[in-house]
C-alpha positions in Angstrom: 2.7 -7.7 4.4 -0.7 -6.5 3.1 -0.2 -7.4 -0.5 -3.3 -8.5 -2.3 -3.2 -10.5 -5.5 -5.4 -9.7 -8.5 -7.8 -12.6 -7.7 -8.2 -11.4 -4.1 -9.1 -7.9 -5.4 -11.7 -9.5 -7.7 -13.2 -11.5 -4.9 -13.7 -8.3 -3.0 -14.8 -6.1 -5.9 -17.4 -8.3 -7.5 -19.7 -8.6 -4.5 -19.3 -4.9 -3.8 -20.3 -4.0 -7.4 -23.2 -6.4 -7.3 -24.4 -4.9 -4.0 -24.1 -1.3 -5.4 -26.1 -2.2 -8.5 -28.9 -3.9 -6.6 -29.2 -1.0 -4.2 -29.3 1.5 -7.1 -32.0 -0.6 -8.8 -34.1 -0.8 -5.7 -33.9 3.0 -5.3 -34.9 3.6 -8.9 -37.9 1.3 -8.5 -39.0 2.9 -5.3 -38.8 6.4 -7.0 -40.9 5.2 -9.9 -43.5 3.8 -7.6 -43.6 6.8 -5.3 -44.0 9.4 -8.2 -47.6 10.3 -8.8 -49.0 9.6 -12.2 -49.0 12.6 -14.5 -52.3 14.4 -14.6 -53.7 14.8 -18.1 -54.3 18.4 -19.0 -57.9 18.9 -19.8 -59.4 22.2 -20.9 -62.8 23.4 -20.0 -65.2 23.9 -22.8 -67.8 26.6 -23.0 -71.4 25.2 -23.1 -74.7 26.8 -24.0 -78.1 25.5 -23.0 -80.8 25.0 -25.6 -83.6 27.4 -25.1 -86.2 24.8 -26.0 -85.2 21.6 -24.4 -82.4 22.7 -21.9 -79.8 20.3 -23.2 -76.2 21.7 -22.9 -74.1 21.7 -26.0 -70.6 23.0 -26.9 -70.7 26.7 -27.8 -69.2 26.1 -31.2 -71.5 23.2 -32.0 -74.3 24.7 -34.1 -75.8 21.6 -35.7 -79.6 21.3 -35.1 -81.0 18.5 -33.1 -84.0 16.3 -34.1 -86.6 18.7 -32.7 -88.6 20.8 -35.2 -88.3 23.9 -33.0 -84.6 23.7 -32.5 -83.1 27.2 -32.1 -79.8 26.2 -33.5 -79.1 27.1 -37.2 -81.0 24.9 -39.6 -79.0 23.7 -42.7 -80.3 25.6 -45.7 
């Protein structure tokens, strides 16, 4: 009475599978677009001001500038 042949089952299953895949793909795409981009992790660096000219330089950076009266270590 309600017997379905193999070809009838395929005619029902193929559109359902296609519909399921397309819905899943749309959800994945929406999730990718809705997710905020990752924030790069930046670390703060300690800075020191030059006593002569007031320019800020990294605390570990001890190379002298072009000025004659530069308080940073002069190469010997």
